N, C-alpha and C positions, 0 to 999 in steps of 0.2 A: 217465570210464569207468564203465560200469554195474557193478552188484554181481556179475553173472554172470562177466564177464570178469576182474574183480578177483581172483576165486578160481581163475583159469585154467580156466574152463569154456568149452569150445568149443560152438558152436551150428551145427547143420546144418539148413537148410531142405531138406526131403526131398519130392520130387515123384515121380509115377509115371514120367514120361519118355515121350517120343513120338518117332516117326520123323520128325515134322515139327519141324525145328530151331527154327523161330520159336516154337513152343509151349514148348520148353525155355528159350529165351531169355527168354520172358515170366516164367517162374518165377525166373530169375536176376535180372531187373529188380526183381521184388517183393522178393526176398531182399536185394538191395543197398539198396533203399529202407527196408526194415525195419531193416537194420543201421545205416543212417544215423539213423533215428528212435530206435532203441534204444541207440545208442552202442556197438554191438558192433564189436570189432576182430578177434575170433577166431571167424570163421564161414566156412562153405563151403556151397555148394549141391550136392545130390546127387540121384540118381534111382534108382528101382528097376530100370528096364529099359534104360537107356542110360547111357553114361559122362558124367560121373563117377558111379560107383556109391558107395554109402554107405561101403564099405571104403576107397575112395580118399580120400574126404573126411575120414574119421576118421584115416587115415594122415597126411594133411597137418596136421590139427589137433594130433595128438600130437607130430609133429615140431616144431610151433611152440609146444609147451609145455602143451597142454591136459591136465588131470588127470582131467577128466570131460567127458562130452558130453551135450548136450540136443538131441534130435531134434524138430524142429517139422514135423510132417507137413503138407504142402500138399495135403491131401485133404479133401473135404467130409464124408465119412461113414466110420464104422468098418466097412469091408468086409473081405474076406478078406486083402488085403495088409497091413492094419494089425493085424488079429487074429492072423494066422499068420506071414506072411513077414517083416515088419519086426522083430517080437520075436525070431525065430530068427536073423536076421542080426545083430541087436544082441548077443544072447548070445554068438555066435561071436566077434564083435569084442571084446567085454569080455574073453573068455578070451585072445585073441591079444595084446591090449595091456595087460591088467591094469588096466583102468579101469572106471568105472561109466558106463553109458549110460542116460539117462532119456528116455522117450518121452512127449511131450505128446499130449493128445487131438486128434482131428481138428477141423476148423473148425466142424463141425455143432454147433449149440447155442449158438454165440457170438451175443450179442445184436445185433451189427452186421450179421449176415447178413440179417435181416428188412428192415433199412433199405436195404441194398444192393439187394435184390430190388425194394423199393418204388421206389427211385431209377431202376432199370432200366425198370420199367413206365412211369414218368413220362417217361423219355427216349424211349420208344417211342410216346408220346401216349396212354397208358392210365393210369388211376389219377389221384390228386390229389397235387400237389406239397405237400411238408411245409412 
């Protein structure tokens, strides 16, 4: 078990959400894969604009014993949703549940993103394979 879950920290992979169900399913698949790689047993997937919402995910994690929550935004950049909306939702949920919610930065700036883009270019026949 990883150190986050040992301290009863729940993890939420948080996406924007789409009216296209397959897009939301893709976020769930990535969350499941990350949970497997990271050894998380106390995690949920949530969305800003479709169910399950962040509040629903936090409710489930608290019911399962989470004492704090780490939100991992599945967003590329720090736009209005991560600057304004997510912190406001998190503050409200902290008050409701009496827990701490920490929000990780968006994916932007992670060193793997450049490699992913380069790989995509190669897969499309552009660029040079590494």
